[in-house]
PDB file as gemmi writes it, atoms N, CA and C in Angstrom:
CRYST1    1.000    1.000    1.000  90.00  90.00  90.00 P 1                      
ATOM      1  N   MET A   1    -113.073-155.128  -7.833  1.00  0.00           N  
ATOM      2  CA  MET A   1    -113.076-155.951  -6.635  1.00  0.00           C  
ATOM      3  C   MET A   1    -113.513-157.386  -6.968  1.00  0.00           C  
ATOM      4  N   LEU A   2    -114.539-157.501  -7.790  1.00  0.00           N  
ATOM      5  CA  LEU A   2    -115.009-158.818  -8.184  1.00  0.00           C  
ATOM      6  C   LEU A   2    -113.951-159.568  -8.979  1.00  0.00           C  
ATOM      7  N   GLU A   3    -113.270-158.864  -9.874  1.00  0.00           N  
ATOM      8  CA  GLU A   3    -112.210-159.480 -10.679  1.00  0.00           C  
ATOM      9  C   GLU A   3    -111.112-160.056  -9.792  1.00  0.00           C  
ATOM     10  N   SER A   4    -110.704-159.308  -8.781  1.00  0.00           N  
ATOM     11  CA  SER A   4    -109.633-159.794  -7.905  1.00  0.00           C  
ATOM     12  C   SER A   4    -110.106-160.995  -7.089  1.00  0.00           C  
ATOM     13  N   LEU A   5    -111.366-160.991  -6.683  1.00  0.00           N  
ATOM     14  CA  LEU A   5    -111.911-162.130  -5.951  1.00  0.00           C  
ATOM     15  C   LEU A   5    -111.917-163.374  -6.835  1.00  0.00           C  
ATOM     16  N   LEU A   6    -112.387-163.233  -8.060  1.00  0.00           N  
ATOM     17  CA  LEU A   6    -112.423-164.369  -8.983  1.00  0.00           C  
ATOM     18  C   LEU A   6    -111.018-164.863  -9.318  1.00  0.00           C  
ATOM     19  N   ASP A   7    -110.091-163.938  -9.516  1.00  0.00           N  
ATOM     20  CA  ASP A   7    -108.703-164.325  -9.771  1.00  0.00           C  
ATOM     21  C   ASP A   7    -108.134-165.112  -8.595  1.00  0.00           C  
ATOM     22  N   GLY A   8    -108.428-164.664  -7.393  1.00  0.00           N  
ATOM     23  CA  GLY A   8    -107.959-165.362  -6.191  1.00  0.00           C  
ATOM     24  C   GLY A   8    -108.549-166.756  -6.071  1.00  0.00           C  
ATOM     25  N   LEU A   9    -109.831-166.901  -6.361  1.00  0.00           N  
ATOM     26  CA  LEU A   9    -110.475-168.211  -6.303  1.00  0.00           C  
ATOM     27  C   LEU A   9    -109.893-169.158  -7.354  1.00  0.00           C  
ATOM     28  N   GLU A  10    -109.622-168.630  -8.528  1.00  0.00           N  
ATOM     29  CA  GLU A  10    -109.043-169.455  -9.586  1.00  0.00           C  
ATOM     30  C   GLU A  10    -107.614-169.859  -9.216  1.00  0.00           C  
ATOM     31  N   ARG A  11    -106.857-168.943  -8.698  1.00  0.00           N  
ATOM     32  CA  ARG A  11    -105.472-169.204  -8.302  1.00  0.00           C  
ATOM     33  C   ARG A  11    -105.419-170.258  -7.198  1.00  0.00           C  
ATOM     34  N   ASP A  12    -106.364-170.217  -6.270  1.00  0.00           N  
ATOM     35  CA  ASP A  12    -106.377-171.167  -5.159  1.00  0.00           C  
ATOM     36  C   ASP A  12    -107.030-172.508  -5.517  1.00  0.00           C  
ATOM     37  N   GLY A  13    -107.499-172.628  -6.752  1.00  0.00           N  
ATOM     38  CA  GLY A  13    -108.053-173.903  -7.195  1.00  0.00           C  
ATOM     39  C   GLY A  13    -109.537-174.085  -6.932  1.00  0.00           C  
ATOM     40  N   TRP A  14    -110.218-173.040  -6.530  1.00  0.00           N  
ATOM     41  CA  TRP A  14    -111.653-173.140  -6.259  1.00  0.00           C  
ATOM     42  C   TRP A  14    -112.489-172.992  -7.532  1.00  0.00           C  
ATOM     43  N   LEU A  15    -111.950-172.341  -8.529  1.00  0.00           N  
ATOM     44  CA  LEU A  15    -112.604-172.204  -9.828  1.00  0.00           C  
ATOM     45  C   LEU A  15    -111.727-172.865 -10.878  1.00  0.00           C  
ATOM     46  N   SER A  16    -112.327-173.778 -11.650  1.00  0.00           N  
ATOM     47  CA  SER A  16    -111.550-174.485 -12.658  1.00  0.00           C  
ATOM     48  C   SER A  16    -112.463-174.879 -13.813  1.00  0.00           C  
ATOM     49  N   ASN A  17    -112.111-174.463 -15.010  1.00  0.00           N  
ATOM     50  CA  ASN A  17    -112.886-174.867 -16.184  1.00  0.00           C  
ATOM     51  C   ASN A  17    -112.837-176.373 -16.381  1.00  0.00           C  
ATOM     52  N   GLU A  18    -111.698-176.989 -16.096  1.00  0.00           N  
ATOM     53  CA  GLU A  18    -111.565-178.428 -16.261  1.00  0.00           C  
ATOM     54  C   GLU A  18    -112.528-179.179 -15.345  1.00  0.00           C  
ATOM     55  N   ARG A  19    -112.587-178.762 -14.088  1.00  0.00           N  
ATOM     56  CA  ARG A  19    -113.509-179.407 -13.143  1.00  0.00           C  
ATOM     57  C   ARG A  19    -114.951-179.156 -13.534  1.00  0.00           C  
ATOM     58  N   PHE A  20    -115.255-177.968 -14.030  1.00  0.00           N  
ATOM     59  CA  PHE A  20    -116.608-177.674 -14.485  1.00  0.00           C  
ATOM     60  C   PHE A  20    -116.998-178.584 -15.637  1.00  0.00           C  
ATOM     61  N   VAL A  21    -116.099-178.746 -16.608  1.00  0.00           N  
ATOM     62  CA  VAL A  21    -116.375-179.611 -17.757  1.00  0.00           C  
ATOM     63  C   VAL A  21    -116.585-181.052 -17.291  1.00  0.00           C  
ATOM     64  N   GLU A  22    -115.724-181.538 -16.406  1.00  0.00           N  
ATOM     65  CA  GLU A  22    -115.878-182.892 -15.873  1.00  0.00           C  
ATOM     66  C   GLU A  22    -117.235-183.061 -15.202  1.00  0.00           C  
ATOM     67  N   SER A  23    -117.659-182.058 -14.467  1.00  0.00           N  
ATOM     68  CA  SER A  23    -118.945-182.117 -13.782  1.00  0.00           C  
ATOM     69  C   SER A  23    -120.105-182.175 -14.767  1.00  0.00           C  
ATOM     70  N   VAL A  24    -120.065-181.335 -15.788  1.00  0.00           N  
ATOM     71  CA  VAL A  24    -121.132-181.327 -16.793  1.00  0.00           C  
ATOM     72  C   VAL A  24    -121.185-182.668 -17.512  1.00  0.00           C  
ATOM     73  N   VAL A  25    -120.038-183.169 -17.933  1.00  0.00           N  
ATOM     74  CA  VAL A  25    -119.998-184.448 -18.646  1.00  0.00           C  
ATOM     75  C   VAL A  25    -120.506-185.562 -17.741  1.00  0.00           C  
ATOM     76  N   HIS A  26    -120.093-185.568 -16.504  1.00  0.00           N  
ATOM     77  CA  HIS A  26    -120.532-186.606 -15.565  1.00  0.00           C  
ATOM     78  C   HIS A  26    -122.052-186.589 -15.394  1.00  0.00           C  
ATOM     79  N   ARG A  27    -122.635-185.396 -15.284  1.00  0.00           N  
ATOM     80  CA  ARG A  27    -124.083-185.273 -15.081  1.00  0.00           C  
ATOM     81  C   ARG A  27    -124.878-185.587 -16.342  1.00  0.00           C  
ATOM     82  N   ARG A  28    -124.364-185.240 -17.497  1.00  0.00           N  
ATOM     83  CA  ARG A  28    -125.152-185.299 -18.729  1.00  0.00           C  
ATOM     84  C   ARG A  28    -124.874-186.497 -19.635  1.00  0.00           C  
ATOM     85  N   ALA A  29    -123.702-187.083 -19.567  1.00  0.00           N  
ATOM     86  CA  ALA A  29    -123.298-188.093 -20.555  1.00  0.00           C  
ATOM     87  C   ALA A  29    -124.211-189.308 -20.588  1.00  0.00           C  
ATOM     88  N   SER A  30    -124.787-189.690 -19.471  1.00  0.00           N  
ATOM     89  CA  SER A  30    -125.642-190.878 -19.475  1.00  0.00           C  
ATOM     90  C   SER A  30    -127.019-190.602 -20.065  1.00  0.00           C  
ATOM     91  N   GLN A  31    -127.332-189.329 -20.330  1.00  0.00           N  
ATOM     92  CA  GLN A  31    -128.657-188.971 -20.833  1.00  0.00           C  
ATOM     93  C   GLN A  31    -128.619-188.225 -22.154  1.00  0.00           C  
ATOM     94  N   MET A  32    -127.510-187.590 -22.468  1.00  0.00           N  
ATOM     95  CA  MET A  32    -127.441-186.687 -23.615  1.00  0.00           C  
ATOM     96  C   MET A  32    -126.323-187.082 -24.573  1.00  0.00           C  
ATOM     97  N   GLY A  33    -126.520-186.665 -25.812  1.00  0.00           N  
ATOM     98  CA  GLY A  33    -125.510-186.864 -26.833  1.00  0.00           C  
ATOM     99  C   GLY A  33    -124.446-185.790 -26.779  1.00  0.00           C  
ATOM    100  N   GLY A  34    -123.392-186.025 -27.504  1.00  0.00           N  
ATOM    101  CA  GLY A  34    -122.259-185.103 -27.505  1.00  0.00           C  
ATOM    102  C   GLY A  34    -122.617-183.698 -27.942  1.00  0.00           C  
ATOM    103  N   SER A  35    -123.464-183.559 -28.938  1.00  0.00           N  
ATOM    104  CA  SER A  35    -123.770-182.208 -29.427  1.00  0.00           C  
ATOM    105  C   SER A  35    -124.494-181.366 -28.384  1.00  0.00           C  
ATOM    106  N   ARG A  36    -125.367-181.979 -27.597  1.00  0.00           N  
ATOM    107  CA  ARG A  36    -126.061-181.217 -26.546  1.00  0.00           C  
ATOM    108  C   ARG A  36    -125.092-180.811 -25.443  1.00  0.00           C  
ATOM    109  N   ILE A  37    -124.198-181.701 -25.077  1.00  0.00           N  
ATOM    110  CA  ILE A  37    -123.233-181.401 -24.018  1.00  0.00           C  
ATOM    111  C   ILE A  37    -122.267-180.316 -24.481  1.00  0.00           C  
ATOM    112  N   ILE A  38    -121.777-180.431 -25.695  1.00  0.00           N  
ATOM    113  CA  ILE A  38    -120.842-179.440 -26.238  1.00  0.00           C  
ATOM    114  C   ILE A  38    -121.528-178.085 -26.349  1.00  0.00           C  
ATOM    115  N   SER A  39    -122.770-178.079 -26.752  1.00  0.00           N  
ATOM    116  CA  SER A  39    -123.527-176.828 -26.834  1.00  0.00           C  
ATOM    117  C   SER A  39    -123.618-176.148 -25.470  1.00  0.00           C  
ATOM    118  N   GLU A  40    -123.868-176.938 -24.443  1.00  0.00           N  
ATOM    119  CA  GLU A  40    -123.924-176.384 -23.084  1.00  0.00           C  
ATOM    120  C   GLU A  40    -122.576-175.816 -22.668  1.00  0.00           C  
ATOM    121  N   LEU A  41    -121.498-176.517 -22.983  1.00  0.00           N  
ATOM    122  CA  LEU A  41    -120.166-176.032 -22.627  1.00  0.00           C  
ATOM    123  C   LEU A  41    -119.832-174.740 -23.361  1.00  0.00           C  
ATOM    124  N   LYS A  42    -120.244-174.642 -24.620  1.00  0.00           N  
ATOM    125  CA  LYS A  42    -120.000-173.410 -25.377  1.00  0.00           C  
ATOM    126  C   LYS A  42    -120.751-172.227 -24.773  1.00  0.00           C  
ATOM    127  N   ARG A  43    -121.947-172.469 -24.278  1.00  0.00           N  
ATOM    128  CA  ARG A  43    -122.702-171.385 -23.627  1.00  0.00           C  
ATOM    129  C   ARG A  43    -121.978-170.868 -22.390  1.00  0.00           C  
ATOM    130  N   HIS A  44    -121.207-171.734 -21.753  1.00  0.00           N  
ATOM    131  CA  HIS A  44    -120.474-171.341 -20.549  1.00  0.00           C  
ATOM    132  C   HIS A  44    -119.065-170.853 -20.850  1.00  0.00           C  
ATOM    133  N   ALA A  45    -118.671-170.851 -22.126  1.00  0.00           N  
ATOM    134  CA  ALA A  45    -117.380-170.314 -22.577  1.00  0.00           C  
ATOM    135  C   ALA A  45    -116.198-170.848 -21.767  1.00  0.00           C  
ATOM    136  N   VAL A  46    -116.026-172.169 -21.800  1.00  0.00           N  
ATOM    137  CA  VAL A  46    -114.932-172.774 -21.043  1.00  0.00           C  
ATOM    138  C   VAL A  46    -113.633-172.858 -21.834  1.00  0.00           C  
ATOM    139  N   GLY A  47    -113.649-172.457 -23.083  1.00  0.00           N  
ATOM    140  CA  GLY A  47    -112.429-172.466 -23.895  1.00  0.00           C  
ATOM    141  C   GLY A  47    -112.499-173.497 -25.001  1.00  0.00           C  
ATOM    142  N   ASP A  48    -112.054-173.100 -26.171  1.00  0.00           N  
ATOM    143  CA  ASP A  48    -112.155-173.961 -27.349  1.00  0.00           C  
ATOM    144  C   ASP A  48    -111.329-175.231 -27.234  1.00  0.00           C  
ATOM    145  N   ALA A  49    -110.144-175.145 -26.706  1.00  0.00           N  
ATOM    146  CA  ALA A  49    -109.280-176.329 -26.598  1.00  0.00           C  
ATOM    147  C   ALA A  49    -109.917-177.381 -25.691  1.00  0.00           C  
ATOM    148  N   LEU A  50    -110.466-176.952 -24.581  1.00  0.00           N  
ATOM    149  CA  LEU A  50    -111.116-177.867 -23.638  1.00  0.00           C  
ATOM    150  C   LEU A  50    -112.383-178.456 -24.254  1.00  0.00           C  
ATOM    151  N   ILE A  51    -113.117-177.653 -25.004  1.00  0.00           N  
ATOM    152  CA  ILE A  51    -114.329-178.134 -25.669  1.00  0.00           C  
ATOM    153  C   ILE A  51    -113.973-179.166 -26.733  1.00  0.00           C  
ATOM    154  N   ASP A  52    -112.925-178.906 -27.514  1.00  0.00           N  
ATOM    155  CA  ASP A  52    -112.503-179.851 -28.552  1.00  0.00           C  
ATOM    156  C   ASP A  52    -112.066-181.185 -27.946  1.00  0.00           C  
ATOM    157  N   GLU A  53    -111.320-181.121 -26.879  1.00  0.00           N  
ATOM    158  CA  GLU A  53    -110.871-182.333 -26.200  1.00  0.00           C  
ATOM    159  C   GLU A  53    -112.059-183.135 -25.678  1.00  0.00           C  
ATOM    160  N   THR A  54    -113.019-182.443 -25.088  1.00  0.00           N  
ATOM    161  CA  THR A  54    -114.209-183.098 -24.553  1.00  0.00           C  
ATOM    162  C   THR A  54    -115.052-183.698 -25.675  1.00  0.00           C  
ATOM    163  N   ALA A  55    -115.174-182.983 -26.788  1.00  0.00           N  
ATOM    164  CA  ALA A  55    -115.938-183.490 -27.939  1.00  0.00           C  
ATOM    165  C   ALA A  55    -115.330-184.789 -28.453  1.00  0.00           C  
ATOM    166  N   ASP A  56    -114.003-184.863 -28.506  1.00  0.00           N  
ATOM    167  CA  ASP A  56    -113.338-186.094 -28.952  1.00  0.00           C  
ATOM    168  C   ASP A  56    -113.647-187.254 -28.009  1.00  0.00           C  
ATOM    169  N   LYS A  57    -113.585-187.009 -26.716  1.00  0.00           N  
ATOM    170  CA  LYS A  57    -113.881-188.061 -25.736  1.00  0.00           C  
ATOM    171  C   LYS A  57    -115.330-188.524 -25.851  1.00  0.00           C  
ATOM    172  N   LEU A  58    -116.251-187.581 -26.001  1.00  0.00           N  
ATOM    173  CA  LEU A  58    -117.662-187.932 -26.106  1.00  0.00           C  
ATOM    174  C   LEU A  58    -117.959-188.700 -27.395  1.00  0.00           C  
ATOM    175  N   ALA A  59    -117.271-188.346 -28.468  1.00  0.00           N  
ATOM    176  CA  ALA A  59    -117.493-189.025 -29.747  1.00  0.00           C  
ATOM    177  C   ALA A  59    -117.120-190.507 -29.673  1.00  0.00           C  
ATOM    178  N   ARG A  60    -116.111-190.825 -28.875  1.00  0.00           N  
ATOM    179  CA  ARG A  60    -115.680-192.222 -28.751  1.00  0.00           C  
ATOM    180  C   ARG A  60    -116.730-193.088 -28.058  1.00  0.00           C  
ATOM    181  N   THR A  61    -117.575-192.500 -27.239  1.00  0.00           N  
ATOM    182  CA  THR A  61    -118.575-193.277 -26.504  1.00  0.00           C  
ATOM    183  C   THR A  61    -120.008-192.988 -26.957  1.00  0.00           C  
ATOM    184  N   GLU A  62    -120.154-192.229 -28.027  1.00  0.00           N  
ATOM    185  CA  GLU A  62    -121.484-191.811 -28.500  1.00  0.00           C  
ATOM    186  C   GLU A  62    -122.403-192.999 -28.787  1.00  0.00           C  
ATOM    187  N   ALA A  63    -121.902-193.996 -29.497  1.00  0.00           N  
ATOM    188  CA  ALA A  63    -122.739-195.138 -29.861  1.00  0.00           C  
ATOM    189  C   ALA A  63    -123.213-195.897 -28.620  1.00  0.00           C  
ATOM    190  N   ALA A  64    -122.321-196.117 -27.694  1.00  0.00           N  
ATOM    191  CA  ALA A  64    -122.684-196.856 -26.485  1.00  0.00           C  
ATOM    192  C   ALA A  64    -123.672-196.077 -25.626  1.00  0.00           C  
ATOM    193  N   ARG A  65    -123.450-194.784 -25.502  1.00  0.00           N  
ATOM    194  CA  ARG A  65    -124.350-193.975 -24.684  1.00  0.00           C  
ATOM    195  C   ARG A  65    -125.729-193.869 -25.324  1.00  0.00           C  
ATOM    196  N   SER A  66    -125.773-193.712 -26.643  1.00  0.00           N  
ATOM    197  CA  SER A  66    -127.067-193.623 -27.320  1.00  0.00           C  
ATOM    198  C   SER A  66    -127.816-194.949 -27.222  1.00  0.00           C  
ATOM    199  N   GLN A  67    -127.092-196.047 -27.307  1.00  0.00           N  
ATOM    200  CA  GLN A  67    -127.707-197.372 -27.170  1.00  0.00           C  
ATOM    201  C   GLN A  67    -128.327-197.528 -25.778  1.00  0.00           C  
ATOM    202  N   ALA A  68    -127.623-197.094 -24.761  1.00  0.00           N  
ATOM    203  CA  ALA A  68    -128.138-197.204 -23.390  1.00  0.00           C  
ATOM    204  C   ALA A  68    -129.391-196.357 -23.195  1.00  0.00           C  
ATOM    205  N   VAL A  69    -129.399-195.141 -23.739  1.00  0.00           N  
ATOM    206  CA  VAL A  69    -130.571-194.271 -23.625  1.00  0.00           C  
ATOM    207  C   VAL A  69    -131.750-194.887 -24.377  1.00  0.00           C  
ATOM    208  N   TRP A  70    -131.491-195.397 -25.573  1.00  0.00           N  
ATOM    209  CA  TRP A  70    -132.548-196.017 -26.369  1.00  0.00           C  
ATOM    210  C   TRP A  70    -133.101-197.261 -25.675  1.00  0.00           C  
ATOM    211  N   ASP A  71    -132.208-198.100 -25.135  1.00  0.00           N  
ATOM    212  CA  ASP A  71    -132.641-199.308 -24.423  1.00  0.00           C  
ATOM    213  C   ASP A  71    -133.565-198.962 -23.264  1.00  0.00           C  
ATOM    214  N   LYS A  72    -133.217-197.933 -22.531  1.00  0.00           N  
ATOM    215  CA  LYS A  72    -134.017-197.541 -21.367  1.00  0.00           C  
ATOM    216  C   LYS A  72    -135.401-197.043 -21.783  1.00  0.00           C  
ATOM    217  N   LYS A  73    -135.478-196.279 -22.865  1.00  0.00           N  
ATOM    218  CA  LYS A  73    -136.741-195.688 -23.303  1.00  0.00           C  
ATOM    219  C   LYS A  73    -137.582-196.662 -24.130  1.00  0.00           C  
ATOM    220  N   TYR A  74    -136.961-197.365 -25.068  1.00  0.00           N  
ATOM    221  CA  TYR A  74    -137.708-198.215 -25.993  1.00  0.00           C  
ATOM    222  C   TYR A  74    -137.326-199.692 -25.875  1.00  0.00           C  
ATOM    223  N   GLY A  75    -136.093-200.020 -26.190  1.00  0.00           N  
ATOM    224  CA  GLY A  75    -135.612-201.383 -26.077  1.00  0.00           C  
ATOM    225  C   GLY A  75    -136.105-202.346 -27.149  1.00  0.00           C  
ATOM    226  N   VAL A  76    -137.044-201.916 -27.977  1.00  0.00           N  
ATOM    227  CA  VAL A  76    -137.591-202.761 -29.031  1.00  0.00           C  
ATOM    228  C   VAL A  76    -137.499-202.000 -30.341  1.00  0.00           C  
ATOM    229  N   LEU A  77    -136.999-202.670 -31.379  1.00  0.00           N  
ATOM    230  CA  LEU A  77    -136.872-202.014 -32.677  1.00  0.00           C  
ATOM    231  C   LEU A  77    -138.243-201.595 -33.200  1.00  0.00           C  
ATOM    232  N   PRO A  78    -138.303-200.479 -33.886  1.00  0.00           N  
ATOM    233  CA  PRO A  78    -139.583-200.009 -34.421  1.00  0.00           C  
ATOM    234  C   PRO A  78    -140.103-200.935 -35.518  1.00  0.00           C  
ATOM    235  N   GLU A  79    -141.423-201.090 -35.545  1.00  0.00           N  
ATOM    236  CA  GLU A  79    -142.041-201.953 -36.555  1.00  0.00           C  
ATOM    237  C   GLU A  79    -142.599-201.159 -37.724  1.00  0.00           C  
ATOM    238  N   THR A  80    -142.865-199.887 -37.516  1.00  0.00           N  
ATOM    239  CA  THR A  80    -143.429-199.057 -38.579  1.00  0.00           C  
ATOM    240  C   THR A  80    -142.538-197.851 -38.812  1.00  0.00           C  
ATOM    241  N   PRO A  81    -142.652-197.232 -39.986  1.00  0.00           N  
ATOM    242  CA  PRO A  81    -141.876-196.013 -40.232  1.00  0.00           C  
ATOM    243  C   PRO A  81    -142.201-194.903 -39.227  1.00  0.00           C  
ATOM    244  N   ALA A  82    -143.431-194.831 -38.771  1.00  0.00           N  
ATOM    245  CA  ALA A  82    -143.809-193.811 -37.789  1.00  0.00           C  
ATOM    246  C   ALA A  82    -143.094-194.043 -36.457  1.00  0.00           C  
ATOM    247  N   GLU A  83    -143.017-195.305 -36.038  1.00  0.00           N  
ATOM    248  CA  GLU A  83    -142.304-195.622 -34.793  1.00  0.00           C  
ATOM    249  C   GLU A  83    -140.811-195.331 -34.945  1.00  0.00           C  
ATOM    250  N   ARG A  84    -140.273-195.670 -36.109  1.00  0.00           N  
ATOM    251  CA  ARG A  84    -138.851-195.414 -36.370  1.00  0.00           C  
ATOM    252  C   ARG A  84    -138.566-193.914 -36.294  1.00  0.00           C  
ATOM    253  N   ALA A  85    -139.429-193.120 -36.908  1.00  0.00           N  
ATOM    254  CA  ALA A  85    -139.257-191.667 -36.883  1.00  0.00           C  
ATOM    255  C   ALA A  85    -139.362-191.133 -35.459  1.00  0.00           C  
ATOM    256  N   LYS A  86    -140.281-191.671 -34.692  1.00  0.00           N  
ATOM    257  CA  LYS A  86    -140.457-191.224 -33.305  1.00  0.00           C  
ATOM    258  C   LYS A  86    -139.204-191.524 -32.479  1.00  0.00           C  
ATOM    259  N   GLN A  87    -138.666-192.722 -32.634  1.00  0.00           N  
ATOM    260  CA  GLN A  87    -137.468-193.091 -31.887  1.00  0.00           C  
ATOM    261  C   GLN A  87    -136.264-192.274 -32.343  1.00  0.00           C  
ATOM    262  N   ALA A  88    -136.168-192.037 -33.635  1.00  0.00           N  
ATOM    263  CA  ALA A  88    -135.060-191.232 -34.165  1.00  0.00           C  
ATOM    264  C   ALA A  88    -135.157-189.799 -33.651  1.00  0.00           C  
ATOM    265  N   ARG A  89    -136.351-189.231 -33.628  1.00  0.00           N  
ATOM    266  CA  ARG A  89    -136.527-187.861 -33.113  1.00  0.00           C  
ATOM    267  C   ARG A  89    -136.162-187.775 -31.641  1.00  0.00           C  
ATOM    268  N   PHE A  90    -136.539-188.796 -30.875  1.00  0.00           N  
ATOM    269  CA  PHE A  90    -136.204-188.822 -29.453  1.00  0.00           C  
ATOM    270  C   PHE A  90    -134.691-188.753 -29.254  1.00  0.00           C  
ATOM    271  N   LEU A  91    -133.957-189.607 -29.977  1.00  0.00           N  
ATOM    272  CA  LEU A  91    -132.501-189.630 -29.835  1.00  0.00           C  
ATOM    273  C   LEU A  91    -131.862-188.355 -30.366  1.00  0.00           C  
ATOM    274  N   ALA A  92    -132.393-187.832 -31.466  1.00  0.00           N  
ATOM    275  CA  ALA A  92    -131.849-186.592 -32.031  1.00  0.00           C  
ATOM    276  C   ALA A  92    -132.070-185.424 -31.066  1.00  0.00           C  
ATOM    277  N   ALA A  93    -133.218-185.381 -30.428  1.00  0.00           N  
ATOM    278  CA  ALA A  93    -133.501-184.311 -29.461  1.00  0.00           C  
ATOM    279  C   ALA A  93    -132.563-184.384 -28.267  1.00  0.00           C  
ATOM    280  N   ARG A  94    -132.094-185.572 -27.960  1.00  0.00           N  
ATOM    281  CA  ARG A  94    -131.133-185.741 -26.870  1.00  0.00           C  
ATOM    282  C   ARG A  94    -129.724-185.360 -27.288  1.00  0.00           C  
ATOM    283  N   GLY A  95    -129.511-185.102 -28.581  1.00  0.00           N  
ATOM    284  CA  GLY A  95    -128.211-184.653 -29.050  1.00  0.00           C  
ATOM    285  C   GLY A  95    -127.311-185.734 -29.596  1.00  0.00           C  
ATOM    286  N   PHE A  96    -127.861-186.903 -29.886  1.00  0.00           N  
ATOM    287  CA  PHE A  96    -127.040-187.978 -30.436  1.00  0.00           C  
ATOM    288  C   PHE A  96    -126.882-187.811 -31.939  1.00  0.00           C  
ATOM    289  N   SER A  97    -125.764-188.275 -32.469  1.00  0.00           N  
ATOM    290  CA  SER A  97    -125.452-188.113 -33.887  1.00  0.00           C  
ATOM    291  C   SER A  97    -126.344-189.004 -34.746  1.00  0.00           C  
ATOM    292  N   SER A  98    -126.510-188.599 -35.988  1.00  0.00           N  
ATOM    293  CA  SER A  98    -127.339-189.380 -36.903  1.00  0.00           C  
ATOM    294  C   SER A  98    -126.717-190.752 -37.168  1.00  0.00           C  
ATOM    295  N   GLY A  99    -125.398-190.824 -37.153  1.00  0.00           N  
ATOM    296  CA  GLY A  99    -124.732-192.116 -37.328  1.00  0.00           C  
ATOM    297  C   GLY A  99    -125.058-193.094 -36.211  1.00  0.00           C  
ATOM    298  N   ALA A 100    -125.021-192.609 -34.984  1.00  0.00           N  
ATOM    299  CA  ALA A 100    -125.344-193.462 -33.835  1.00  0.00           C  
ATOM    300  C   ALA A 100    -126.813-193.872 -33.871  1.00  0.00           C  
ATOM    301  N   ILE A 101    -127.675-192.935 -34.236  1.00  0.00           N  
ATOM    302  CA  ILE A 101    -129.114-193.225 -34.315  1.00  0.00           C  
ATOM    303  C   ILE A 101    -129.370-194.285 -35.376  1.00  0.00           C  
ATOM    304  N   GLY A 102    -128.731-194.131 -36.530  1.00  0.00           N  
ATOM    305  CA  GLY A 102    -128.898-195.102 -37.599  1.00  0.00           C  
ATOM    306  C   GLY A 102    -128.471-196.502 -37.200  1.00  0.00           C  
ATOM    307  N   LYS A 103    -127.339-196.615 -36.508  1.00  0.00           N  
ATOM    308  CA  LYS A 103    -126.858-197.923 -36.069  1.00  0.00           C  
ATOM    309  C   LYS A 103    -127.848-198.589 -35.130  1.00  0.00           C  
ATOM    310  N   ILE A 104    -128.402-197.820 -34.220  1.00  0.00           N  
ATOM    311  CA  ILE A 104    -129.351-198.384 -33.258  1.00  0.00           C  
ATOM    312  C   ILE A 104    -130.616-198.856 -33.958  1.00  0.00           C  
ATOM    313  N   LEU A 105    -131.161-198.023 -34.807  1.00  0.00           N  
ATOM    314  CA  LEU A 105    -132.439-198.339 -35.428  1.00  0.00           C  
ATOM    315  C   LEU A 105    -132.321-199.377 -36.539  1.00  0.00           C  
ATOM    316  N   LYS A 106    -131.096-199.685 -36.965  1.00  0.00           N  
ATOM    317  CA  LYS A 106    -130.892-200.791 -37.905  1.00  0.00           C  
ATOM    318  C   LYS A 106    -130.913-202.121 -37.172  1.00  0.00           C  
ATOM    319  N   GLY A 107    -130.709-202.074 -35.863  1.00  0.00           N  
ATOM    320  CA  GLY A 107    -130.808-203.286 -35.053  1.00  0.00           C  
ATOM    321  C   GLY A 107    -129.542-204.101 -34.982  1.00  0.00           C  
ATOM    322  N   GLY A 108    -128.401-203.470 -35.096  1.00  0.00           N  
ATOM    323  CA  GLY A 108    -127.136-204.189 -34.960  1.00  0.00           C  
ATOM    324  C   GLY A 108    -126.994-204.779 -33.571  1.00  0.00           C  
ATOM    325  N   ASP A 109    -126.436-205.961 -33.501  1.00  0.00           N  
ATOM    326  CA  ASP A 109    -126.262-206.636 -32.207  1.00  0.00           C  
ATOM    327  C   ASP A 109    -124.861-206.445 -31.650  1.00  0.00           C  
ATOM    328  N   GLU A 110    -124.246-205.308 -31.929  1.00  0.00           N  
ATOM    329  CA  GLU A 110    -122.896-205.072 -31.449  1.00  0.00           C  
ATOM    330  C   GLU A 110    -122.884-204.904 -29.931  1.00  0.00           C  
ATOM    331  N   ASP A 111    -121.757-205.233 -29.347  1.00  0.00           N  
ATOM    332  CA  ASP A 111    -121.581-205.080 -27.908  1.00  0.00           C  
ATOM    333  C   ASP A 111    -120.938-203.734 -27.640  1.00  0.00           C  
ATOM    334  N   TRP A 112    -121.672-202.820 -27.028  1.00  0.00           N  
ATOM    335  CA  TRP A 112    -121.199-201.466 -26.785  1.00  0.00           C  
ATOM    336  C   TRP A 112    -120.487-201.333 -25.441  1.00  0.00           C  
ATOM    337  N   SER A 113    -120.478-202.371 -24.620  1.00  0.00           N  
ATOM    338  CA  SER A 113    -119.938-202.247 -23.271  1.00  0.00           C  
ATOM    339  C   SER A 113    -118.466-201.868 -23.259  1.00  0.00           C  
ATOM    340  N   GLU A 114    -117.692-202.282 -24.263  1.00  0.00           N  
ATOM    341  CA  GLU A 114    -116.267-201.935 -24.298  1.00  0.00           C  
ATOM    342  C   GLU A 114    -116.081-200.448 -24.490  1.00  0.00           C  
ATOM    343  N   GLU A 115    -116.956-199.790 -25.281  1.00  0.00           N  
ATOM    344  CA  GLU A 115    -116.833-198.352 -25.493  1.00  0.00           C  
ATOM    345  C   GLU A 115    -117.105-197.588 -24.198  1.00  0.00           C  
ATOM    346  N   ILE A 116    -118.069-198.027 -23.423  1.00  0.00           N  
ATOM    347  CA  ILE A 116    -118.379-197.339 -22.171  1.00  0.00           C  
ATOM    348  C   ILE A 116    -117.223-197.500 -21.195  1.00  0.00           C  
ATOM    349  N   ALA A 117    -116.589-198.666 -21.184  1.00  0.00           N  
ATOM    350  CA  ALA A 117    -115.487-198.904 -20.261  1.00  0.00           C  
ATOM    351  C   ALA A 117    -114.301-197.997 -20.529  1.00  0.00           C  
ATOM    352  N   ASP A 118    -114.137-197.559 -21.802  1.00  0.00           N  
ATOM    353  CA  ASP A 118    -113.016-196.677 -22.142  1.00  0.00           C  
ATOM    354  C   ASP A 118    -113.172-195.286 -21.580  1.00  0.00           C  
ATOM    355  N   ASP A 119    -114.382-194.873 -21.274  1.00  0.00           N  
ATOM    356  CA  ASP A 119    -114.657-193.515 -20.786  1.00  0.00           C  
ATOM    357  C   ASP A 119    -114.196-193.360 -19.402  1.00  0.00           C  
TER     358      ASP A 119                                                      
END                                                                             
């Protein structure tokens, strides 16, 4: 009985993995890195093809999103190795890639706004 109910809801458009993924990305992308979001999607088993597509989209904006999170929390480059490690751990715990973390903590003055606009 439950299976037929779920099938009916999916057929009528009330259940959709695509909409679920869009919702998760919308809620999490401004705070989390791609690996954390993808991990959450895998726990919900939305399908490998949809997860791969979402991972590609998130990877394109990873640097800009990590920069925004870092700016909000710190905004100032670390002066000591301990501060650098603390900031790197913060970003890593949020699921941002080591490449994005490295770019931020090196202090590049790149303009990330174009990457966010593509999303």
